[in-house]
N, C-alpha and C positions, 0 to 999 in steps of 0.2 A: 440485189436480185436481178438477174438478167431478164430482158423483156421478151424473150422467146416464149411462145405458147407451149402448153403441155404436149400437144401433138408434134410441134416442130422439134422439141427436145427429144421426143421418143424416136424421131426419124434421124436425128443427128448421129454422127459416128465419131469414134476416137481411134487413133492409129497408134499402136504400141508394138514396136519391133515388127512392123509389117503386117500385124493382125488387125483387121477391121472389126470394130465392135460397136454394137448399139450401146447407148448410155441411158441410164435411168437414175433419177434421184432416189427412187426406192423400188425394190423388188420384193414381192411377197411370194414365198415358195409354199404353195398349198392353197386350195380353194375350198376347204371344208368350212365348218362353223366358224372356227377361229381365224382362218386365213381370210375369209370374207369380211369378218369384223375388223381385222387389222387393216385391210385394204380400204374399207369404207371409212374408218376413222382417220386414217392418214389422208385420204383424198378430201374428206370434208373439212379437215382442219388445216390442210396445206394444199389447197386446190391448184395453186400455180406450179406445183412440183409434178414431174413426170413419174408415172407409176406403171408397173406391169405385174401381173400375177401369173405364175407358171404352175401348172398342175399336170401331173402325169396321166390322169384319168381322162376319159372322153367327155365327161361332163363335170360341172362344178358340184359341190355338195359333200365331198369326203365320204363319210359313212352313208350319206343319203344321196349319193350320186346315182345317175340313171342305172349304171351297171351293177349297183349293189343293192337294189331294192328287191330283196328276196321275198318270196310269197308270205303274206301275212305280216310283214314288218310294220310295227307301230312304235310310237314313242312310249317310253315308260310314263312320262308326264301326261297329265291331263291338260286340256286347253287352258291357257292363261299363264302357265309356268314354263313354257317351252318356246320363247320368242325373244327377239332382241328388244331392249327397252324402248327404242324409238321407232319400232316397226311392229305394232300389234298384229297378231294373227286373228283378224276379225271373222266372225261367222259368215256374214254375207259374201265376203271375198273368197274364203277358203273352204267353206262348207262344213266346218267342224263345230259341233254344238258344245256348250258348257257341259262338263262332266264326261266328255269323250276323250279318248286317246287319239292322237293324230296319226293317220296312215302314212306310210313312207312316201307315197306319191304326193300327198299334201305337203309334207315337209320339203320335198324336192322342189315343188312349185313355189313354195314360200321363199326358199333360198334364192331361186332364180328371180323372183319378184323383188327381193331385197337388193340383189346386185343391180337390177335394172333401175329401181327407184333411186338409188344413190349414185348412179352414174359410173359404176365400176365394171359392168358386164363387158363392155367393149375392150377393157384392159386385160381381160383374162385370156391366156393362151393355153388351150387344152391339148392333151396328148403331147405335152412338152415337159420332159423330165430334166431336172437339174442333176447332173452327174457329179460335178466337182465344184467346190467353192473354195477359192484361194484368196485369203485375206491379204490386203495390200498394206504393208507396214511403212506407209508414207505419211507425210503431214496430214494429207486429206483423208487417208484411210480408204475404206471401200472394199469391194469384193469383185474379183473376176470370176464369173460363173461359166462353166462349160455346160451348155444346154443342148439337149437332143430334141429338136423340133420334129413334128411328124413328116415322114417321107423326105427328110433332108439329112445332110451330114451335120455333125456336131458344130455348133457355133460358140463364139465367146461373147459374153455380155458383161459390161461394166455396170455395177450397181453401187452408188455412193452409200446406200444403206440397204440392208437385207433383213427381212423379218422371216424367220424360219417357222413355218406352220405345217409341218409334215404330219403332225398328229401321232397318236399312240396306237391307232388301229388301221394303219395304211399298209404295213408290210406283214403279211401273214407268215406264221411259222408252221410248216408242215414237215414232220419228220419222216424218216423211212421206216416202214413196217416190214419186218422179216416176212418174206414170201409174197410181197406185193406184186412182184413181176409175174407171178402165175395166178394171181387172184382173179383176173378176168373182168372184174367190175370196176367202176370208176372209184377213184379215191380223190377227194377234194376237200379243201379248207372251206370253212363257213363263208369266207369272203366271196367265194365263187358259187354260192348257193344259187343265185339267180341264173348264172351261166349253165348250171346243171339242173334247173328246175323242171326240165322235161322228165326227170326221174320220178316226179310226183305222179306221173301217168304211166310210165313204162316199167318202173320197178314194182316188184311184188313184196320184197322184203329188204329193208335197209338197216345199216348199223350207224348209230349216232355215238360219237366218242367225245366225252367231255361233260362238265357239270356247270358251265357258265350259262348266262341267260341266252346266248346265241344257241346253245344246245337245246334249251327248253323250247325256244321258238321253232327249231327244226323238228323236234319231236312232235310238237303240236301240228305243224304243217303237214308232215307225212301221215300222222295218224288220222287227222280229219280228212285226208285225201283217200283214205282206205288202204294205205300201205302199212304192212306189218313193220313194227319198229323194235329193234333190239338196242337198248340204251345202255352204254357201258360207261360207268364212272369209276375212275381209278381208285382202288383201295389204298394205294400208297400216295395219293395226291391230296389236293386241298378239299375235296368233297364238293357237294352241290352248293351253288351260290345261295345266299340269303335272298328270299323273294317274299314280297308282302302284298296284301291288298292295297288299294289306293287310300283307304281310310283305316287308321289304326288307333290303338289305345282304347280304353273303355269309353272315351269321349268321342270316338270316331272322327279323329282329326285327319285332314288331308296330309299325307305323309311328306310330299314335297314341300309343303308350307310349314309343316311341323318342324322341319330341320332349319327353317329360317326365322323362327321366333327367337328374338334376342334372349329372352328369359331362359329358354331351353338350351341355347348355345353355351350357357354357363356350366351345364352339366358335362360338357365335353372338355377334357384336358386339352388346352391349346396354347402353344408356346407364344403365339402372337396375339392371344385373346385380349390382353390388357389394353390394347389399342382402343377398345370400345369405351374406356373410361370407367369400367366396373371391376378394376383389378382387386379391390377389397373383397367383393362378393366372390369372385373367382378364387381368391386366396382361401376364403373360408371353405369353399366346397372341395378344394384339392389339397390343402395343406393342413387340414385338421381332421382328426379321426371321425368326429361327428359329421363333418361335411362329406367325407369320403363314403360314409355309410349311406348318406342320402343319395350320393351319386350312384353307388352300386345298386341301390334300390330302383332308381330311375331306369337304368339300363336293364335290370332284371325284368321290370314291368314291360318295357318296350319290346324286348326280345321274346319274353313269354307270351305276350299278347299276339305277336305274329305267329308263333308256333301254334297257339290255340285256335286262332282264326282259320288257319289252313288245315287244322285237324290232321297233322302228319301221322299221328299214332293211331288213327282210325282204321288203317289198312296196312298190311305188310308191305305193299309196294310204295305207298306214299311215305312210309316210315324211312325208306331208303333215301328219300329226298330231303330229310331233315338236315339243316346245315350243321357242319362240324365246328364252326367257329363261334366265338362270342360276338353278340351284336355290337358291343362296345368297341371291339377291335376291328370291325369290318368297315371298309371304305366304300368307294363308289361302285364296287361290284354288286352292292346291294341293289336289287332290282324290284320291279313291280309287276304284279299280275295284270296283263293287258289283253287278255284273250276274249273272244266273243262268247265262248262257252266255257264251262267249268273244266279247267285243266286237270284237276285232281280226279274228277270222275272219269275223265278220259283215260288216264293212266291206270286206273283201277280195272279197266276193262281188258279184253283179250287182245287188243291191238298193240299194246306196249308191254314189253318185258324190260325189267330194270336189273342190271347186274352191277354190283360193286366188286369189281375185279380188275384184272389187267388183260390187255390184248397181248397174248403170247406170240402168235404168228398168224399169218394168213395162208390159205391154200386155195386151189381152184374153187371159186364160188363159196368159200366158207371163211368164217372168223373163228379162231380158237383162243379161248381164255386160259389164264394161268391155272384156274381151278379144274381144268379138264372139260369145261363146257364148250360145246361147239354148235354153231348154227349156220344155216345158209344165209347168204347176203348178196344182193345185186349191186350194192354200192356202200361205200364207207365215207360218211361225212365226218371229218375230224375237226372239232373245235379245239385246237391244240395251242392256241395263244398267238401272241403278236411279238414282233421285234420292235422294241420301244426306242431304239436308237435311230436318229434321222438317217434315211437311206441315201446319204450323200458322202462323198469323200472330201474331207476337209484338209486344206493345205494352208501353210506349210506342214510337213510331217510333224506329228506330235502336238499339234495345236489344241487337241481335244481337252487337255488338262486345263489350260487357261480358258478355253471356251465354256467349260462347265457342263459338257455333255458326257454320257457314259463312255468309259474307256477302260483299258486294262488296269487291273490292280498292280501297284508297284511299291517296292520298299525303298527305291532310290529316286523318287519323284522330286522335282524341283519345288521350291516353296510356293510357286504360283499355282501348283496343282492342289487345290484345297481338298478335293475328294480323296487324295492319297496322303493327307497330313494326319498321322496317327495321334500326335500330341494334341492338335486342335480337336479331333474327334473325341478324345478322352475328356477334354475340358467341357465340351458341350454335352456329352453324355452325362457327366456329373451334374451339370446345371439342370438338365431336363429331369433327371430322377430326383433331385432335391426339390424342385418345384412341384413335381407330380409323383409322389411316392407310389401312387396306385400303379404306375406303369412298371414298377420293379417286378410286379407279379405278372409276368408275360404268359399268355396262353400257349398251350401245346395242343395244336389242333389235330395233329396226327403224329403220334410218337414213332410210327413206322413210315414216315414220309421218305420218299425216294424221288429225286428229280426224274422227270419223264425220260430224258435222254440217257439215264443211268440204269433204267429197268431193262430186263431181258426182252428182246424182240423189237426194241425201238432205238433207232440211232439217228444221228444227224452230223453232217460235216459242215453245216453252215457256220460262218464266222460269228454270227450273232444269233443267239437263241434266248428264250425266256429263262433258261436255266444256266447260262454261262455267267460266271461271276464277273461282274463289271462294277465300276463305281456308279453311284447314283447321279442324277442331275444335281448340279451345284450352281444355281443361278440366284442372283439377288432378286427378291420378290417373285422368284420362279420365272423370271423374264430375261434379265441381262447378265452377261458374264461380269463377275466382280474383279476383273483384272484391268490394270491401268492400260494395257495394250488396247483394249476395246472401249473402256470408259473415256479415254482421251479423244478418240475419233467418233464416238457415238454412232457407230455404224452397224451395230449388231443387236438383234433381239430375237427371242424365241417366244412364241405364243401357243398356248394349248397343251403344254405338258402337264397342266393341272387337270384333274378330273373331279367333278362334284355334281350335286343335284342342280346347281345353278350355273351350268356351263354357258348359257347364253348371256347372262348378266356378266359373268366373269370375262367372256370374250369381249363384250362391249367396253368394260372398264380397262381391261388389259390393252385393248387397241388404243384407247385414248391415252393411257399411261405411256405407251410406246411413242406415240406421236409427240407428246409433251417432252419426253426424254430426248428424242432426236432433236427437238427445237431448243433444248436447254431450259425448259419452262416448268420443271417440277419444283414444287416448294421444298421437297426433300430430295435432292438430286444426288445420286450415288457418285456422279462424276466430280462433285465438289470435294471428294476425298483425295483426289489426285494431288500429289506433292506433300500431303500431310500424313506422316507415318502413323500417328495415333488414329486419325480418322479412317485410314485404310485398314488398320488393325480391327477397329470396331465394325467396319463394313464386312470384312472377311468373317469375323466371328459371328455376326448376325446371320450372314448367308449360310454358314455351316449349321448354325443352330436351327434355322427354319427348315433346311433341307434334310438334316439328320433326324429331325423330330418324327418324321413319318416312320422311321425304322422302329420306333418305340410305340407310336400311337396306332399305326395300322400295319402291324407285322404280318397279319394273315392276308393282306391285300397287296397292293403294289407299293406300299409305303416306303419300302427300302429301295425303290427304283425311281419313283417320281412322286410329286405332291399329289395326294389322294385323300380326300376328306369329304364329310357330309355336313355335320353340325358345326364345322369350323369355317364355312363359306362366308357367312355374314361378317365375322371379324376380318377375314381376308379382304373382302370388298371394302371394309372400313380402312384397312391399311392402304389400299390403292387410292382411295379418295383423300386420305390425309396427305399422301405424297403429292396429289394433284392440287392441294390447297382447297379442297371442297369439304363441306360439312358432312359428317358421317351419320348424324342422327336426322332421319328424314321423315319421321312420323310426327303427328300433331299431338303433343302432350306426352307426359311421362308414361301413363298406362298404355297408350297406343304403342309407344316405343318399346315397351317391355313385352306386350302380349299380341300385337298384331304382326302377322308374318310379313317378312319382306318378300317382294316379288318384282318382276320387271317394271311394273308401273311406278315403283318408288325411285327408279333411276332414270326416268324419261328425260329429266331436265339437266342431266350432268353435263352434256355437251354445251348447252346454252350457258350454263353457269360458268364453265371453264372458259368459253370463248368471251364471255362478258368480262372475265378477269384478265385474260391474256390476249384479247383480240388485237391489241396493238403491238404484239411481240415482233421481234425481228424474224422474218421468215427464213427458212432453211436456205443455205447456199445450194445452188443448183449444181448438178453434175457437169454442166457445160461451162461453169465459171472457170474451173481449172482442174485438169486431170493429169496426174502423174502416175497413171497406171502402168504396170509392167507385166509382161507375160513371158513365160518360159517357152 
């Protein structure tokens, strides 16, 4: 390890074909929940390595950044389940009491405090977008990043390792509506709600388009501000999202904790579930007729309880908000009622109209629906989804297949492109359905479904949309590309393409896993498969198995695009801990392990445990030891 300090290394330069570049041992792209966790874990476990975090927004926080704190924004979670394990959100510091949801401003402050507490705040460069990432196929590996700093020309940066943390809700998708040029009012995506929040005072009547939780929040914000709301939910779409009170089931259990009770995770078909050591019990529930009957009853009770608690059928308007999907097949789009007043009573009143229809076209000051309905509108807030592909151009051309990120479907793809391997897909599909016969009976949530961009009156020329057919993510542990090209150089990781109720715990453990992987200090190291054909075959098979599983398990959510789950989070955390060489059972006693919910407090010591085990590991090679970077 070179003796230069972290600051000195950050200021050093490399020269490649006349191009001067800063060098870093590690760069994190993105400063949201996951990016901050990745930066903190790398910095705290490899403090002598240089680090930079690039984020295109003007403040850190991702969804919770300054510019995205729309009116009334709160966490779905209650205090205690929305925090990093080693940085509790205590009431004296942050002002939120037990049993309360966290306002957006509090979460924003919490993330800034986290960055300051662990010494990464000074390493974050805001308003700095990574435009191009070019992998270096040299012995050392690494990436040359083309970066657009604020008020400067683009620059080149060499990163020995890169953690991509661009998130799933950073790039909004906003289509073109027929007639929008003459509409006259504002048309904006939910991401820009804060930027357009003056419409809460200036508009008399607004249109909300979409059925996600973002749309629910917008409806509540406008209606409670005294603005007339026309809420349009596509009749040919996915319908309204599932939304529940914080406490569910006849036993009134806290829903975020309910999903993290090990005993209840057994009722969820999970292809990686056996890691918890209870494969026999899981086998009974999912491979026997009696077990599947019990499983079906569990999901029927859970879903039915939510429907009854919210009394959807008590009024014609609220009946239109009843979810169209089965609770069992719904992933992290499942949301929670977190409003100050009764949302259902609000929409029953005269301030909200709900239409299950299509937007046919716009005209001056009006919105026209496909059923002939028309109404005046001062603004159209469209919650029309997100582009889930990292907003970066990856080089060399065609690297996306090996990298394991969404890309074009092909029939002539090379063998390194796992997501375009039909034979392997067929193998894992067969395995999934043999292990979980219940998944053969897939739900049909809307037999008249039409992709938004295929319906009349809505178009898009964007290269990436939520409706364009692309391959899913295909990453080992949902983190690293399972290709020798990247495993050999240990220079690439993705964090935060997973979505669940335990995102903060997941971010913490994924961040530690990545640092250990970069250092070659995982107990179960995917790079160990290099040079062993059979080991590589198993690694590739498991990667496809885990990533393909979502297509069957959560077909009505984002399961076919990225890992997305609720009751499968605890076994996923088990998987990461096993790879790290850490114990997965963290409760005191068998009964506690079965019935006490897992939360951030149960993972507070994982860093200390890992450092105690690997504290004498050989530290990472610094970027200034030897650089053979090249640039075009």
